[in-house]
N, CA and C of each residue as an Amber inpcrd file, in Angstrom:
protein
   435
  17.8870000   7.5920000  -3.3190000  17.0850000   8.1150000  -4.4070000
  17.8730000   9.2500000  -5.0590000  17.9330000   9.2080000  -6.3530000
  18.6780000  10.2510000  -7.0640000  17.9020000  11.5690000  -7.0470000
  18.6260000  12.6360000  -7.2740000  17.9950000  13.9540000  -7.3320000
  16.9570000  13.9900000  -8.4550000  17.2830000  13.3520000  -9.5820000
  16.3370000  13.3060000 -10.7050000  15.0440000  12.5960000 -10.3110000
  15.1690000  11.4260000  -9.6540000  13.9720000  10.6890000  -9.2240000
  13.1690000  11.4980000  -8.2220000  13.8670000  12.1200000  -7.2640000
  13.1730000  12.9340000  -6.2730000  12.4140000  14.0750000  -6.9530000
  13.0480000  14.7320000  -7.9000000  12.3900000  15.8330000  -8.6210000
  11.1520000  15.3410000  -9.3540000  11.2530000  14.1670000  -9.9570000
  10.0900000  13.5970000 -10.6560000   8.9530000  13.2930000  -9.6800000
   9.2860000  12.6290000  -8.5710000   8.2560000  12.3200000  -7.5690000
   7.6680000  13.5920000  -6.9700000   8.5230000  14.5530000  -6.7120000
   8.0560000  15.8160000  -6.1290000   7.1280000  16.5500000  -7.0970000
   7.4820000  16.5480000  -8.3840000   6.6240000  17.1760000  -9.3840000
   5.2610000  16.5000000  -9.4650000   5.2590000  15.1690000  -9.4070000
   3.9990000  14.4230000  -9.4270000   3.1730000  14.7410000  -8.1860000
   3.8310000  14.7780000  -7.0280000   3.1330000  15.1090000  -5.7850000
   2.5440000  16.5150000  -5.8580000   3.3300000  17.4760000  -6.3030000
   2.8480000  18.8560000  -6.3950000   1.6480000  18.9590000  -7.3330000
   1.6750000  18.2170000  -8.4330000   0.5340000  18.2000000  -9.3570000
  -0.6980000  17.6140000  -8.6700000  -0.5180000  16.4960000  -7.9640000
  -1.6620000  15.8810000  -7.2750000  -2.2470000  16.8230000  -6.2320000
  -1.3940000  17.5700000  -5.5530000  -1.8770000  18.4790000  -4.5150000
  -2.6870000  19.6370000  -5.0940000  -2.5520000  19.9300000  -6.3860000
  -3.4040000  20.9460000  -7.0040000  -4.7880000  20.3870000  -7.3050000
  -4.9050000  19.0550000  -7.3410000  -6.1640000  18.4070000  -7.6820000
  -6.9370000  17.9100000  -6.4590000  -6.2320000  17.6760000  -5.3660000
  -6.8260000  17.1070000  -4.1550000  -6.4500000  18.0000000  -2.9820000
  -7.3950000  18.2960000  -2.1120000  -7.0300000  19.1230000  -0.9510000
  -6.0770000  18.3530000  -0.0310000  -5.2180000  19.0560000   0.6790000
  -4.2910000  18.3650000   1.5830000  -5.0510000  17.7400000   2.7450000
  -4.4660000  16.7320000   3.3610000  -5.1460000  16.0920000   4.4960000
  -5.2000000  17.0390000   5.6890000  -6.1520000  16.7920000   6.5540000
  -6.2380000  17.5570000   7.7900000  -5.1750000  17.0990000   8.7900000
  -4.7250000  15.8600000   8.6440000  -3.6760000  15.3180000   9.5060000
  -2.7940000  14.3990000   8.6840000  -1.5120000  14.6550000   8.7140000
  -0.5290000  13.8180000   8.0420000   0.1970000  13.0080000   9.1080000
   0.2000000  11.6880000   8.9610000   0.8670000  10.8110000   9.9150000
   2.0990000  10.2300000   9.2370000   3.2440000  10.4150000   9.8650000
   4.5010000   9.8910000   9.3390000   5.0020000   8.8050000  10.2710000
   5.1170000   7.5920000   9.7530000   5.6670000   6.4910000  10.5320000
   7.1740000   6.4860000  10.3040000   7.8920000   7.0480000  11.2580000
   9.3450000   7.2210000  11.1410000  10.0370000   5.9220000  11.5460000
  10.9730000   5.4650000  10.6910000  11.7160000   4.2350000  10.9750000
  13.1650000   4.3930000  10.5350000  14.0630000   3.8200000  11.3110000
  15.4730000   3.8100000  10.9330000  15.6950000   2.7860000   9.8280000
  16.8350000   2.8630000   9.1980000  17.1560000   1.9090000   8.1350000
  17.1490000   0.4690000   8.6570000  17.7280000   0.1720000   9.8280000
  17.6460000  -1.2180000  10.3100000  16.1950000  -1.7050000  10.4840000
  15.3300000  -0.8400000  10.9770000  13.9160000  -1.2200000  11.1090000
  13.2900000  -1.4500000   9.7430000  13.6150000  -0.6170000   8.7800000
  13.0900000  -0.8020000   7.4260000  13.5410000  -2.1440000   6.8460000
  14.7950000  -2.4780000   7.0540000  15.3240000  -3.7540000   6.5410000
  14.5810000  -4.9220000   7.1750000  14.3530000  -4.8490000   8.4800000
  13.6070000  -5.9120000   9.1710000  12.1980000  -6.0400000   8.5880000
  11.5290000  -4.9120000   8.3510000  10.1730000  -4.9480000   7.8000000
  10.1680000  -5.4950000   6.3740000  11.1630000  -5.1230000   5.6020000
  11.2700000  -5.6450000   4.2310000  11.4570000  -7.1590000   4.2820000
  12.3240000  -7.6350000   5.1620000  12.5540000  -9.0730000   5.2870000
  11.2910000  -9.7980000   5.7530000  10.5380000  -9.1870000   6.6770000
   9.2830000  -9.7960000   7.1570000   8.2800000  -9.9660000   6.0230000
   8.2060000  -8.9510000   5.1450000   7.2470000  -9.0280000   4.0350000
   7.6140000 -10.1400000   3.0650000   8.9080000 -10.3650000   2.8850000
   9.3560000 -11.4600000   2.0260000   9.0940000 -11.2610000   0.5380000
   9.0030000 -10.0300000   0.1000000   8.7920000  -9.7670000  -1.3290000
  10.1360000  -9.8440000  -2.0520000  10.2290000 -10.7680000  -2.9740000
  11.5080000 -11.0060000  -3.6380000  12.0690000  -9.7560000  -4.3110000
  11.2070000  -8.9670000  -4.9410000  11.6910000  -7.7890000  -5.6570000
  12.2470000  -6.7250000  -4.7150000  11.9180000  -6.8020000  -3.4160000
  12.4630000  -5.8410000  -2.4640000  13.8370000  -6.2520000  -1.9340000
  14.2320000  -7.4800000  -2.1770000  15.5180000  -7.9660000  -1.6690000
  16.7080000  -7.2250000  -2.2630000  16.5230000  -6.6140000  -3.3990000
  17.6520000  -5.9360000  -4.0520000  17.7570000  -4.4520000  -3.6690000
  16.9070000  -3.9830000  -2.7730000  16.9790000  -2.5850000  -2.3470000
  18.2600000  -2.3890000  -1.5480000  19.0360000  -1.4230000  -1.9430000
  20.3160000  -1.1570000  -1.2920000  20.1230000  -0.3160000  -0.0270000
  21.0120000  -0.5190000   0.9220000  20.9750000   0.2270000   2.1860000
  21.1470000   1.7230000   1.9260000  22.0520000   2.0910000   1.0260000
  22.2660000   3.5150000   0.7580000  21.0240000   4.1510000   0.1340000
  20.2580000   3.3770000  -0.6310000  19.0040000   3.8860000  -1.1870000
  18.0080000   4.1630000  -0.0560000  17.8900000   3.2130000   0.8840000
  16.9770000   3.4050000   2.0190000  17.3970000   4.6100000   2.8550000
  18.6960000   4.7640000   3.0660000  19.2000000   5.9030000   3.8330000
  18.8370000   7.2220000   3.1520000  19.0780000   7.2850000   1.8400000
  18.7410000   8.4980000   1.0990000  17.2500000   8.7730000   1.1020000
  16.4640000   7.7200000   0.9730000  15.0080000   7.8670000   0.9910000
  14.5470000   8.3980000   2.3490000  15.1120000   7.8600000   3.4270000
  14.7770000   8.3440000   4.7610000  15.1260000   9.8190000   4.9110000
  16.2810000  10.2080000   4.4180000  16.6810000  11.6150000   4.5070000
  15.7040000  12.5060000   3.7480000  15.2610000  12.0520000   2.5760000
  14.2820000  12.8340000   1.7960000  12.9500000  12.9290000   2.5330000
  12.4920000  11.7950000   3.0950000  11.2450000  11.8150000   3.8700000
  11.3470000  12.8090000   5.0290000  12.4590000  12.7450000   5.7670000
  12.6420000  13.6310000   6.9170000  12.6000000  15.1000000   6.4960000
  13.3160000  15.4320000   5.4260000  13.3510000  16.8230000   4.9590000
  11.9680000  17.2670000   4.4920000  11.2860000  16.3910000   3.7610000
   9.9600000  16.7460000   3.2580000   8.9910000  16.9320000   4.4210000
   9.0190000  16.0100000   5.3810000   8.1100000  16.0910000   6.5250000
   8.3750000  17.3500000   7.3490000   9.6490000  17.6660000   7.5570000
  10.0060000  18.8490000   8.3440000   9.4710000  20.1240000   7.7000000
   9.4550000  20.1650000   6.3820000   9.0290000  21.3700000   5.6670000
   7.5740000  21.3240000   5.2060000   6.8310000  20.2760000   5.5810000
   5.4480000  20.1280000   5.1250000   4.6160000  21.3210000   5.5880000
   4.0750000  22.0990000   4.6360000   3.3940000  23.3410000   5.0090000
   1.8700000  23.2650000   5.0170000   1.3060000  22.1210000   4.6490000
  -0.1170000  22.1090000   4.2980000  -1.0650000  21.6590000   5.3860000
  -0.6530000  21.6540000   6.6320000  -1.5960000  21.2820000   7.6740000
  -0.9170000  20.6340000   8.8600000  -1.7630000  20.0630000   9.7190000
  -1.2670000  19.4060000  10.9230000  -0.5590000  18.1090000  10.5660000
   0.4250000  17.7630000  11.3850000   1.1840000  16.5420000  11.1400000
   1.6220000  15.9440000  12.4660000   1.8980000  14.6500000  12.4150000
   2.3850000  13.9350000  13.5870000   3.3400000  12.8530000  13.0910000
   4.4370000  12.6590000  13.8170000   5.3920000  11.5980000  13.5020000
   5.3410000  10.5570000  14.6160000   5.3100000   9.3060000  14.2190000
   5.3300000   8.1990000  15.1650000   6.6040000   7.4040000  14.9330000
   7.3890000   7.2180000  15.9650000   8.6680000   6.5220000  15.8560000
   8.4330000   5.0210000  15.9760000   8.4260000   4.3220000  14.8350000
   8.1410000   2.8870000  14.8580000   9.3560000   2.0590000  15.2700000
  10.5150000   2.7100000  15.4760000  11.6470000   2.0070000  16.0950000
  11.3200000   1.7490000  17.5680000  10.6470000   2.6890000  18.1920000
  10.3310000   2.5950000  19.6200000   8.9390000   2.0180000  19.8750000
   7.9840000   2.3490000  19.0270000   6.5980000   1.9150000  19.2180000
   6.3610000   0.6120000  18.4660000   6.2080000  -0.4670000  19.1860000
   5.9720000  -1.7940000  18.6000000   4.4820000  -2.1220000  18.7380000
   3.6530000  -1.3270000  18.0410000   2.2060000  -1.4190000  18.2310000
   1.6080000  -2.7300000  17.7470000   2.3270000  -3.4680000  16.9070000
   1.8190000  -4.7760000  16.4750000   1.9190000  -5.8070000  17.5900000
   2.9850000  -5.7060000  18.3770000   3.2280000  -6.7140000  19.4080000
   2.8130000  -6.2650000  20.8090000   2.8180000  -4.9650000  21.0660000
   2.6290000  -4.4770000  22.4350000   1.3740000  -3.6210000  22.5400000
   0.3440000  -4.1360000  23.2170000  -0.9000000  -3.3770000  23.3670000
  -0.6870000  -2.0030000  24.0000000   0.2840000  -1.8800000  24.9180000
   0.5190000  -0.5850000  25.5510000   1.0500000   0.4390000  24.5380000
   1.8330000  -0.0210000  23.5470000   2.3020000   0.8880000  22.4960000
   1.1540000   1.2890000  21.5800000   0.2720000   0.3270000  21.2760000
  -0.8970000   0.6450000  20.4610000  -1.7650000   1.6840000  21.1750000
  -1.9160000   1.5290000  22.4760000  -2.6890000   2.5150000  23.2470000
  -2.0510000   3.8940000  23.1680000  -0.7210000   3.9460000  23.2670000
  -0.0170000   5.2280000  23.1380000  -0.2870000   5.8720000  21.7780000
  -0.2040000   5.0650000  20.7210000  -0.4500000   5.5840000  19.3690000
  -1.8760000   6.0980000  19.2660000  -2.8240000   5.3020000  19.7150000
  -4.2320000   5.6990000  19.6270000  -4.4770000   6.9730000  20.4260000
  -3.8800000   7.0720000  21.6040000  -4.0560000   8.2770000  22.4180000
  -3.4710000   9.5060000  21.7390000  -2.2950000   9.3640000  21.1220000
  -1.6970000  10.5050000  20.4270000  -2.5550000  10.9300000  19.2290000
  -3.0380000   9.9320000  18.4690000  -3.8940000  10.2550000  17.3220000
  -5.2180000  10.8440000  17.7930000  -5.7650000  10.2940000  18.8510000
  -7.0200000  10.8000000  19.4020000  -6.8680000  12.2630000  19.8120000
  -5.7540000  12.5870000  20.4560000  -5.5180000  13.9710000  20.8690000
  -5.4220000  14.8910000  19.6440000  -4.7210000  14.4510000  18.6120000
  -4.6190000  15.2540000  17.3880000  -5.9860000  15.4230000  16.7320000
  -6.7060000  14.3120000  16.6070000  -7.9960000  14.3380000  15.9000000
  -9.0190000  15.1500000  16.6800000  -9.0590000  15.0060000  18.0040000
 -10.0010000  15.7960000  18.7820000  -9.7150000  17.2760000  18.6240000
  -8.4590000  17.6370000  18.5870000  -8.1000000  19.0310000  18.3300000
  -8.5690000  19.4650000  16.9650000  -8.4300000  18.5850000  15.9800000
  -8.8870000  18.9010000  14.6300000 -10.4030000  19.0090000  14.5820000
 -11.0810000  18.1140000  15.3050000 -12.5490000  18.1440000  15.2660000
 -13.0860000  19.4090000  15.9290000 -12.4630000  19.8520000  17.0030000
 -12.9450000  21.0890000  17.6050000 -12.6570000  22.2640000  16.6680000
 -11.5220000  22.2040000  15.9480000 -11.2300000  23.2290000  14.9580000
 -12.2580000  23.1600000  13.8160000 -12.6290000  21.9330000  13.4530000
 -13.6030000  21.7600000  12.3700000 -14.9480000  22.3670000  12.7530000
 -15.3540000  22.1840000  14.0140000 -16.6230000  22.7670000  14.4420000
 -16.5800000  24.2870000  14.3430000 -15.4260000  24.8940000  14.7010000
 -15.3070000  26.3470000  14.6310000 -15.3390000  26.8460000  13.1870000
 -14.8230000  26.0150000  12.2660000 -14.7650000  26.4550000  10.8690000
 -15.9550000  25.9500000  10.0640000 -16.8190000  25.1460000  10.7020000
 -17.9900000  24.6290000   9.9980000 -17.7030000  23.3950000   9.1640000
 -16.5110000  22.8200000   9.2730000 -16.1730000  21.6280000   8.4990000
 -16.6180000  20.4000000   9.2770000 -17.3920000  19.5470000   8.6650000
 -17.8770000  18.3510000   9.3180000 -16.7230000  17.4170000   9.6540000
 -16.7530000  16.8190000  10.8680000 -15.6820000  15.8940000  11.2400000
 -15.6970000  14.6570000  10.3610000 -16.8320000  14.3250000   9.7570000
 -16.8710000  13.1770000   8.8440000 -16.1470000  13.4770000   7.5430000
 -15.8380000  14.7430000   7.3140000 -15.1160000  15.1170000   6.0930000
 -13.6390000  15.3770000   6.3640000 -13.1910000  15.0850000   7.5840000
 -11.7830000  15.2570000   7.9010000 -11.0010000  14.1670000   7.1820000
  -9.8320000  14.4870000   6.6750000  -9.0280000  13.4820000   5.9930000
  -7.6920000  13.3280000   6.6970000  -7.2480000  12.0980000   6.7460000
  -5.9720000  11.7740000   7.3670000  -5.1710000  10.9700000   6.3580000
  -3.9590000  11.3950000   6.0790000  -3.0770000  10.6610000   5.1740000
  -1.8690000  10.1850000   5.9520000  -1.4150000   8.9930000   5.6240000
  -0.2490000   8.4370000   6.2930000   0.8830000   8.3180000   5.2820000
   1.9960000   8.9800000   5.5670000   3.2210000   8.8460000   4.7770000
   4.1520000   8.0260000   5.6160000   4.7960000   7.0600000   5.0240000
   5.4740000   6.0940000   5.8500000   6.8780000   5.7330000   5.4180000
   7.6820000   5.5170000   6.3800000   8.9100000   4.7690000   6.2060000
   8.7420000   3.4850000   7.0040000   7.5760000   3.3260000   7.6260000
   7.2620000   2.1550000   8.4430000   6.1030000   1.3710000   7.8730000
   5.3610000   0.7290000   8.7280000   4.3340000  -0.2120000   8.3040000
   2.9300000   0.3680000   8.4620000   2.3860000   0.9070000   7.3850000
   1.0460000   1.5030000   7.4060000  -0.0180000   0.4470000   7.6650000
   0.0510000  -0.6460000   6.9330000  -0.9850000  -1.6640000   7.0720000
  -1.0810000  -2.1770000   8.5030000   0.0610000  -2.3890000   9.1310000
   0.0560000  -2.8770000  10.5120000  -0.6230000  -1.8780000  11.4320000
  -0.2800000  -0.5990000  11.2810000  -0.8920000   0.4240000  12.1150000
  -2.3960000   0.4530000  11.8990000  -2.8350000   0.4220000  10.6580000
  -4.2630000   0.5170000  10.3760000  -5.0010000  -0.7220000  10.8830000
  -4.4050000  -1.9090000  10.7440000  -5.0420000  -3.1250000  11.2790000
  -5.1870000  -3.0320000  12.7890000  -4.1240000  -2.5860000  13.4530000
  -4.1760000  -2.4800000  14.9150000  -5.2170000  -1.4620000  15.3550000
  -5.2290000  -0.3020000  14.7250000  -6.1930000   0.7320000  15.1080000
  -7.6110000   0.2790000  14.8050000  -7.8200000  -0.3380000  13.6460000
  -9.1620000  -0.8170000  13.2940000  -9.6280000  -1.8430000  14.3200000
  -8.7440000  -2.7500000  14.7340000  -9.1000000  -3.7410000  15.7430000
  -9.4320000  -3.0910000  17.0640000  -8.6580000  -2.0850000  17.4560000
  -8.8950000  -1.3700000  18.7120000 -10.2150000  -0.6150000  18.6610000
 -10.5190000  -0.0020000  17.5340000 -11.7730000   0.7490000  17.4170000
 -12.9500000  -0.2190000  17.5240000 -12.8500000  -1.3920000  16.8850000
 -13.9350000  -2.3700000  16.9750000 -14.1150000  -2.8100000  18.4250000
 -12.9970000  -2.9850000  19.1470000 -13.0950000  -3.4290000  20.5370000
 -13.7460000  -2.3780000  21.4230000 -13.5210000  -1.1120000  21.1330000
 -14.0540000  -0.0260000  21.9790000 -15.5460000   0.1970000  21.7600000
 -16.1030000  -0.2360000  20.6520000 -17.5130000   0.0380000  20.3530000
 -18.4500000  -0.7120000  21.2120000
């Protein structure tokens, strides 16, 4: 990603953050470039076939720098190179347990501050597969009920 594009995206993000409160928990699905390429190939979207490796590398570096400096609340990074939550139930359990620990901490903080836990917001920024994570977690939550 060029510096110009990054500046444009960053300006848009900064504007949006003046209009919307930041999430109570930011989830970053961290993935290496080889993992990103595999996920792109799995999706099979023709327009993604022309994405260059150096672009993905630069994008990952920008995500990492932005996540490291994120000042607006709690955050958690999940390494999707290691956690294969789509295929391995034990990895999904690990993810759910880590998120549960973060959220329970947030909910107890919410009770102290008077913020309803139903009003807690969680945003996912990804270099990995958001939809897969959400499908797996939604399925797990349905199973636990």
